[in-house]
C-alpha positions in Angstrom: 154.7 169.2 201.6 158.3 167.9 202.1 160.4 167.5 198.9 162.8 164.6 198.6 166.5 165.5 198.5 166.7 164.3 194.9 164.5 167.2 193.7 167.2 169.7 194.7 169.9 167.6 193.1 168.1 167.1 189.8 167.0 170.8 189.6 170.7 171.7 189.9 171.6 169.3 187.1 168.8 170.6 184.8 169.8 174.2 185.4 173.4 173.4 184.5 172.1 172.3 181.1 169.4 174.9 180.5 171.5 177.9 181.5 173.9 177.3 178.7 171.0 178.4 176.4 171.9 176.0 173.6 168.3 175.1 172.9 164.7 175.7 174.0 164.2 175.0 177.8 161.2 172.8 177.3 163.1 170.5 174.9 166.1 170.3 177.2 163.9 169.5 180.2 161.9 166.8 178.3 165.2 165.2 177.2 166.5 165.2 180.8 163.3 163.5 182.0 163.5 160.9 179.3 167.0 160.0 180.5 165.8 159.9 184.1 162.6 157.8 183.7 162.4 156.8 187.4 161.5 160.4 188.4 157.8 160.6 189.6 155.3 163.1 188.3 155.5 165.1 191.6 159.3 165.4 191.4 159.1 166.3 187.6 156.6 169.1 188.3 158.8 170.5 191.1 161.9 170.4 189.0 160.3 172.0 185.9 158.5 174.7 187.8 161.8 175.6 189.6 163.8 175.8 186.4 161.2 178.0 184.8 161.1 180.2 187.9 164.9 180.7 187.6 164.5 181.6 183.9 161.8 184.2 184.8 163.8 185.7 187.7 167.3 185.2 186.5 168.7 188.7 187.2 167.2 188.9 190.7 168.3 185.4 191.6 171.8 186.0 190.3 172.0 189.1 192.5 170.7 187.3 195.6 173.0 184.3 194.8 176.1 186.5 195.1 175.9 186.3 198.9 175.8 182.5 199.0 178.4 179.7 198.8 178.7 176.6 196.7 178.0 176.0 192.9 175.9 178.7 191.3 173.3 176.3 189.8 172.7 174.9 193.3 172.2 178.4 194.8 169.7 179.2 192.0 167.9 175.9 192.6 167.7 176.7 196.3 166.2 180.1 195.7 163.6 178.8 193.3 162.5 175.8 195.4 162.3 177.9 198.6 160.2 180.5 196.8 157.8 177.9 195.4 157.5 175.6 198.4 159.1 177.3 201.4 162.4 176.6 203.2 160.8 174.0 205.5 159.9 171.9 202.4 163.5 171.4 201.4 165.5 168.3 202.4 169.2 167.8 202.4 170.2 171.4 203.2 173.5 172.2 205.0 173.4 174.5 208.0 175.0 177.2 205.9 172.3 176.9 203.2 169.5 177.0 205.8 170.9 180.2 207.4 171.5 181.8 203.9 167.9 181.1 202.8 166.6 182.5 206.1 168.6 185.6 205.5 167.3 185.9 201.9 163.8 185.9 203.3 164.4 189.1 205.1 165.3 191.0 201.9 162.6 193.2 200.4 162.9 192.5 196.7 160.7 195.5 195.9 163.5 197.7 197.0 165.8 196.3 194.3 166.4 198.6 191.2 163.5 198.4 188.7 165.9 197.3 185.9 166.9 194.4 188.0 163.3 193.5 189.0 162.3 193.5 185.3 164.5 190.4 184.8 165.1 191.3 181.1 168.3 191.5 179.1 169.5 195.2 179.1 169.0 195.6 175.4 165.4 194.4 175.6 164.6 196.5 178.7 165.9 199.6 176.9 163.8 198.8 173.8 160.6 198.4 175.8 161.3 201.6 177.7 161.9 203.5 174.4 158.6 202.2 173.0 156.3 202.2 175.9 157.9 204.4 178.6 159.5 203.2 181.8 156.4 202.8 183.9 154.6 200.7 181.3 157.7 198.7 180.5 158.0 197.7 184.2 154.3 196.7 184.3 154.7 194.6 181.2 157.9 192.9 182.5 156.1 192.0 185.8 153.4 190.1 183.8 155.8 188.6 181.3 157.6 187.1 184.3 154.5 185.2 185.5 153.1 181.9 184.0 150.4 182.2 181.4 146.9 180.8 182.0 145.6 177.9 179.8 143.3 179.2 177.0 141.2 176.9 174.9 139.5 177.5 171.5 136.2 175.7 171.1 135.8 173.9 167.7 132.5 175.5 166.6 132.0 172.7 164.1 131.5 170.3 167.0 130.5 172.3 170.0 129.1 175.6 171.3 131.2 177.5 173.8 128.4 177.6 176.5 128.2 173.8 176.3 131.9 173.3 176.7 132.0 175.6 179.7 129.2 173.6 181.3 131.1 170.3 180.7 134.3 171.7 182.2 132.6 173.0 185.3 131.0 169.6 185.9 134.5 168.0 186.0 135.0 170.4 187.9 137.3 172.9 186.2 137.4 176.5 187.2 137.0 178.4 183.9 135.4 181.4 182.2 134.8 182.7 178.6 137.5 184.9 177.2 136.5 188.5 177.0 137.5 189.1 173.3 137.8 185.9 171.3 134.4 184.5 170.3 135.3 180.9 170.9 137.8 181.1 173.8 137.7 179.7 177.3 140.3 180.5 180.0 141.1 177.9 182.6 142.3 179.1 186.1 145.0 176.4 186.1 146.4 173.7 183.9 144.7 170.3 183.7 145.4 167.0 182.1 143.5 168.0 179.0 144.9 165.3 176.7 143.0 162.7 178.7 139.6 164.3 178.3 137.1 163.1 175.6 136.5 166.8 174.9 140.0 167.1 173.6 140.4 163.7 172.1 137.3 164.2 170.0 138.5 167.6 168.7 136.0 169.6 170.6 138.7 172.0 171.9 142.2 173.0 171.1 144.8 174.8 173.2 145.3 178.3 171.8 146.0 181.6 173.5 143.2 184.2 173.2 145.5 186.5 171.2 146.2 183.9 168.7 142.5 183.2 168.3 141.9 186.9 167.7 144.4 186.9 164.9 142.4 184.2 163.1 139.2 186.1 163.8 140.4 189.4 162.2 141.4 187.5 159.0 137.6 187.4 158.4 137.7 184.2 156.4 134.2 183.3 155.0 132.4 180.4 153.6 133.6 179.3 150.1 136.7 181.5 150.0 140.2 180.6 149.0 142.4 181.3 152.0 146.1 180.9 152.6 147.8 180.4 156.0 151.3 181.4 154.7 153.3 180.3 157.8 151.1 177.7 159.2 153.4 176.1 161.8 151.7 173.3 163.7 148.3 174.6 162.5 146.6 176.3 165.4 145.4 179.3 163.4 144.8 177.0 160.4 142.2 175.1 162.4 140.6 178.3 163.6 140.3 179.6 160.0 138.9 176.3 158.8 136.2 176.5 161.4 135.4 180.1 160.5 134.9 179.0 156.9 132.5 176.3 158.1 134.6 173.6 156.4 133.9 175.1 153.0 136.2 176.6 150.3 139.9 175.9 150.1 142.4 176.6 152.9 146.1 176.2 152.1 148.5 175.7 155.0 152.0 176.5 153.8 155.0 175.5 156.0 158.7 174.9 155.5 159.1 172.5 158.4 158.2 168.9 157.8 158.0 168.3 161.6 155.5 171.1 162.1 153.3 169.7 159.3 153.5 166.3 160.9 152.4 167.8 164.2 149.4 169.3 162.4 148.1 166.0 161.0 146.6 164.6 164.3 145.1 168.0 165.1 143.5 168.1 161.6 142.1 164.6 162.1 140.5 165.5 165.4 139.1 168.7 164.1 136.9 167.2 161.4 138.0 169.7 158.8 138.2 168.5 155.2 138.9 171.9 153.5 142.5 172.2 154.7 145.4 171.4 152.2 148.8 171.3 154.0 151.7 172.0 151.6 155.4 171.6 152.4 157.3 174.4 150.7 161.1 175.0 150.4 161.0 178.8 150.9 158.7 181.8 150.3 159.4 181.7 146.6 158.5 178.1 146.1 156.8 177.3 142.7 153.8 175.8 144.6 153.1 179.3 146.0 153.3 181.0 142.6 150.4 178.8 141.3 148.0 180.7 143.6 149.1 184.2 142.4 146.3 186.8 142.5 143.7 184.0 143.5 143.4 184.3 147.3 140.6 186.1 149.1 142.6 186.2 152.4 146.2 185.5 153.2 147.5 185.3 156.8 151.2 185.8 157.4 151.8 184.8 161.0 155.5 185.6 160.4 158.5 184.0 162.0 159.6 186.4 164.7 161.5 186.8 168.0 158.6 185.4 170.0 159.2 188.0 172.7 155.4 188.4 173.2 155.3 184.8 174.5 157.8 185.1 177.4 155.1 184.0 179.9 155.3 180.6 178.2 158.9 180.6 177.0 160.9 182.6 179.5 164.2 181.3 178.2 163.6 183.1 174.9 164.6 186.5 176.4 168.1 185.1 177.2 168.5 183.4 173.9 167.5 186.3 171.6 169.9 189.0 170.6 169.7 192.5 169.0 171.5 191.2 166.0 169.0 188.4 165.6 166.2 190.9 165.6 167.8 192.8 162.7 168.1 189.6 160.7 164.6 188.6 161.5 163.2 192.0 160.3 164.8 191.5 156.9 163.4 188.0 156.6 159.9 189.2 157.6 160.0 191.8 154.8 160.8 189.2 152.2 158.0 186.8 153.4 155.4 189.6 153.4 156.3 190.7 149.9 156.1 187.1 148.7 152.7 186.5 150.4 151.3 189.7 148.9 151.5 188.2 145.4 148.8 185.7 146.2 146.1 188.2 147.1 143.5 189.1 144.5 142.1 192.6 144.0 139.8 193.4 146.9 141.4 190.7 149.0 143.1 191.1 152.3 146.6 190.4 153.6 147.1 190.1 157.4 150.6 190.5 158.7 151.1 189.3 162.3 153.8 188.5 164.9 154.0 187.5 168.5 156.6 190.2 169.1 156.5 193.4 171.1 159.1 195.2 169.1 158.4 197.9 166.4 161.3 196.6 164.3 159.3 193.4 163.6 155.9 195.1 163.5 155.1 198.6 162.5 158.4 199.2 160.6 157.9 196.1 158.5 154.4 197.1 157.5 155.5 200.7 156.8 158.3 199.6 154.6 156.0 197.2 152.7 153.3 199.9 152.1 156.0 202.4 150.9 157.1 199.8 148.3 153.7 198.5 147.1 151.1 201.3 146.5 148.5 198.6 145.5 148.0 197.9 149.2 146.3 200.1 151.7 146.1 199.8 155.5 142.6 198.9 156.8 142.4 200.6 160.3 142.2 197.9 163.0 139.3 199.6 164.7 137.3 199.1 161.5 138.4 195.4 161.2 137.5 194.8 164.9 134.1 196.4 164.4 133.5 194.1 161.3 134.5 191.1 163.4 132.3 192.3 166.4 135.3 192.3 168.7 135.0 194.7 171.7 138.5 196.0 171.7 139.7 199.6 171.3 142.6 199.8 168.9 144.0 202.4 166.4 145.5 201.4 163.1 147.0 198.1 164.3 146.2 195.3 166.7 148.6 195.5 169.6 147.8 193.0 172.3 149.9 193.4 175.5 150.0 190.9 178.3 149.6 193.5 181.1 146.6 195.1 179.4 144.8 192.3 177.7 145.9 189.1 179.6 147.0 187.5 176.3 150.4 186.9 174.8 151.9 189.9 173.1 150.6 190.1 169.5 150.8 192.6 166.6 148.7 192.5 163.5 148.0 194.8 160.5 145.3 194.3 157.9 146.2 195.3 154.3 143.8 195.4 151.4 144.8 195.1 147.7 143.2 197.8 145.5 144.0 198.5 141.9 
C-alpha cells in the first residue's frame, strides 16, 4: 500500500514529543490524535506502529540515522516506516532520502554489536547479563523488542473457555487456548474486541496470561476473605472474584481514584457482587488496619518498574533509571510489611511484580522473611501443583517472555504460621 505524505510528517511530529520521555508513550500518542481529529484510522495505525517501532529499536535506529541528513526525528520516522511498509510505500521522499534508505537496506543488522541490537539502556542490559548471562539476556531482549500478542481471560461465571474459542473462530478470529492459565485464550492478532458482544457482556477481559497465573496461584476459594492490596484497574481482582465463584468478600484496595473509576465498568460487566473497592490514602490507612489478622489470602501486586512489560510499553526502558529502581525497592518493602498484617494464621500472602530485576523481587522477599519469622516461603513448585498448573519452577514463579511467551512476572507465596 502507498502511504500518504502526511503519515511521515505526523510520525515525525509525534516522535519529537514522545522522545522527550516526559510521559507514557500511549498517553502522548492519544493526546496527539485527539488534537488531530481528521487523521483516519489507517493513518493513525501507521503513525502509532512506527513510533512504537522506534521506541523498540531506538539504539539501532540512532546508529543507522548517523549516516543520514536532516532532522533526527524525520530520519527515525523514515527508518521505522520503511521497515514496516517498505521504501516504495513512502511518499514525499527527497532523492537523498530515497538513496539513503536504499543504502540502509544493504546493511546486515545482525552484524551489529549484541549490546546495540539489544536496544536496552546500558544499565539495564548490564543488570540482565549479571542475572541471566549474556546469551539469555540477548534472547530476552529480542523478544522484549517485539509486540505482545493479545491474551484474553474468560469470565468463568458466564462462559466456558471452549465455548468462547468456538465463538471467536466463527468470527473468524485465529486463536488458541493459553498453555498455562486455565481460563486464557491467545489471539494471533489484535481485533476490535470492544465492539464484540462477548466483551460488552463481560464474557472476556483482556489480561496477559502471566497476570492470569498470578491470580491463579493466590488460590482464592469460595467463602474466603481475600484482599487485592494494590488493585489497580482491577484485572486480577476480577479474576480472583471469579475464582471465589462470587462468594465471600474480596477487598480491592487502591490509592488512585482514577484506577478505581476504571474498575467500575469492568466490575459491572463481570457480574461480580462480592468485590468491595476501597480508596486508601497509603499502605497504613486506617481502613486497612480494620482487617488485621482476618484475611485468608492477600495479593500484593506491587508497584514496580514494569520492565517485564516492555513488549507492551517499550518507552518504559528509556524512562526508568537505576536510582528509581532503588527507590522502588524501598517502597515495595514497606507495602509488603503493611499487607502482611492482614493475614490470619494459616493464611497466605502473595508478593508479585511485573519486573525482571532481583532488586524488586527475590531481594525484597528475602529481606521480609529475615525480618518476620512468622512467615515461611511456600515453594512455587508446590503451589503450582496445588493449582494444577503445568509449569516447572523452583521456589519462586519467574515468568520470562522468551521462555513462557508471557510478560515478565515474579511471584512468591508466603504462609503465616505461629
